[in-house]
N, C-alpha and C positions, 0 to 999 in steps of 0.2 A: 356137462358131458356133451360131446358132439354126436350127431346122428351117424348112421352107417354111411360108409363111403359110397358116393354116388357113381355108379358105372352103368354100362349099357344094360346089364341084366336087371338090376333093381329099378332102373328107370322105366323099362318096359313093363315090369311087374307093377309099378305104381300107376301105370296107364295115364301119364301126364301128356298134355297136348303140346304141340309145337312142331317145328320143322327142323330137321337136323341135316348136318353134313359131316362127313368123316374123311380123314386122311389116314390111310393104312400103311403100315410098314415105314413109318417115318424114322430116319436114321438119327435118332436121339433117344435118350433115356426118358422114361415116363416121369421120373422125379424132376427133371429139368423142365419138361412141358407143364407139369402141375404148378410150378412156381409162377408161370405166366398166366395160366388159366385161372388161378385163384384171384388174380387182379381184376379180371374183366367179368367175373361171375356176378350176375344181377344188374349189370350196367346197361343203359340204353345202347343200341347198336352204334349210333354216331359217336357217343362218348367212348365206347369200347374200342372202336377203330382208331380214334385219336390216341388212346392210351397205348395200343399196340404199335402205332406208328413211331412213338418216341420211347419205347421200351428198349433198353440196352441189353437185349438177349437175342441170340441167333435164332432160337426156336420161335420168337415172336413173329418172324416173317411168315413161317408156315401156319401159325395160329391165325394170323390175319387173313391169309388166303382161305382157310377153312371157314372163318366167320363170313367172309364175302360170299362164299359158296352157299352157306346156309341162308343168307339174306336173299340171294338170287333164287334159291329153291322156294322160299316163302313167297317171293313176289311172283314168280312165273307159275308155280304149281298150285299155290293156295290163294293167290290173288291178294296178298297182304301188302300194306303200305310200308316200305322200308323205314320211314321216319317213326312208325308206331311200334317198332320191334325192340325187344331187349333180349339179353342173353339169359335164357331160362336155366340152362345147365350146360356145363362143359367139363369134360373129364378126359383123362389119358390112361389107357390100358396098356399093360406091357405086351409087347410083341415077341416074336422069336428072337433069340440071342444068337448072333453069329460068332462062332468060336474061331479065334485065330491064335497062332503061336509065334513067339519071338525067340530067336536063338539066344542061348546063354552058354556059359562056360561048360567045358567037359561034355559037350554034345547034348546038353539038356535044353529043354524048351520051357517057356513060361506062357501060360494061357492069357490071352487077351479077349475079353468079352465085348463084342460090338452090340450094344443094346439097340432095340427098336421099340416103337410104341405106336398105338392107334389113337389118334386125336379125334374127339367128337365134340361138336358144338351144336347146341339146340337153341333156337330162337322162337319166341312167341310174342303175341301182341300184348301191349301194355293195357292196363285198365283205363277206362275213360277218365277217371279222376287224375291219374298220373299223366295221361296224355295232355289234359287241359293245363296241368301245372307246367309241364315241359314247354308247351306252346306259349304260355304266358311268359316264362323265363326267356325264351328265345326272342319274343317280341320286345320285351323290355330291354334285353341286351342289344338288340338291333337299333332300337330307338335311342338308347343311351349312346351307342357308338356314333350314330349320325349327329346327335346334338353335340357330342364331345368333339367330333371332327369339325363341325361348322363353327362352334365357339372357339375352338383352338386356333383355326386358321384366321378368323377375324381378330381374335385377341392377339395372336402373334404378329399380324400385320400392324395392328395399332401400337403394340409395344415397340416394334421396329421403328415406326415413324417417330414415336416419342423419344426413343433413345437417340435417333439421328438428330432431332431438334435440340435435345439437351447437350449432345456433343458439340453441335455447332455453336450454341450459346456459350458453352464453356470455353471453346476456343476463342470466340469473340471477346469474352470477358477477360480471358488471360492475355490476349494481345493488347486490350485497352489498359490493363493493369501494368503490363510491361512498358507501354508507351508512357504512362503517367509516371512510373518509377524512373524512367530515363530522364523525363523532364525535370523531376524533383532533384535528381542527382546533378543535372546540369545547373539548376538554380543554386543549389548548395555550393557547388564548385565556384560559380561566379561570385557568390557572396563571400566565400572564403578568400578568393583572390582579391576582391575589393578591400576586404578588411586588412589583408596582408599589405596591400599597396598603401593604405592609410597609415598603418603602423610604420611602414618604411619611410614614408614622407615625414611623419612627425619626428622620427628618429633622426633623419637627416637634418631637419630644420633645427632641432635641439642641438645637434652637434655643431652646426654652423654658428648658432648663437653663442655657444661656449667658446668657439675659436675667436669670434669677434671680441668678446669680453676679455679673453686672455690677451689679445693684441692691444687693447686700449690701456691696460694697467701699466706696462712699461713706459708708455709715452707720458703718463701722468707723473711718474717718478722722475723722469728726465727734466720735466719742466720745473719740478721742485729743486 
């Protein structure tokens, strides 16, 4: 079971501490505002502001302004450090409804209810343990970001140099292989042409010898 709905009346009755800011007569329904307020309840102020900045709801703009007002009240009126605040409570109460009418057929009219709401955000100081945890997380995140940036830039530069060298070596080796292949092709072509010339010479010599032998035989017959 969930507890009773937290609004301004039972908040004051519970006598909780904190600094609040309110926006009255906001032209939005309380149900739409509660969808956004439920997201930031209990979050540190910095985190809540980031969530509201990237929330895809129109009422988030108004809620962010109310949160900033509450933080300013805590800083100026109560002397609180904004980095040590969190959203203690936030709620939206229904405001007066503006009734309008739209024309319909046969001279009739349809009621249009223009809802309003009152948005309240209450911020308070975090506990010492939670502040220490958040500060440690921020410090670790900052140090990790610096290391990552330094290492990434140095490593990226080194990788670029290595890739450039490998590319140059690859081009050089490819050009050498192409030249060697061309030389081998020329040698093979020269050997083939030489072999062809030898075969042609042998064939011609054999043909000439056959002709001479054929020309000597009739002369021998005539002498007989």
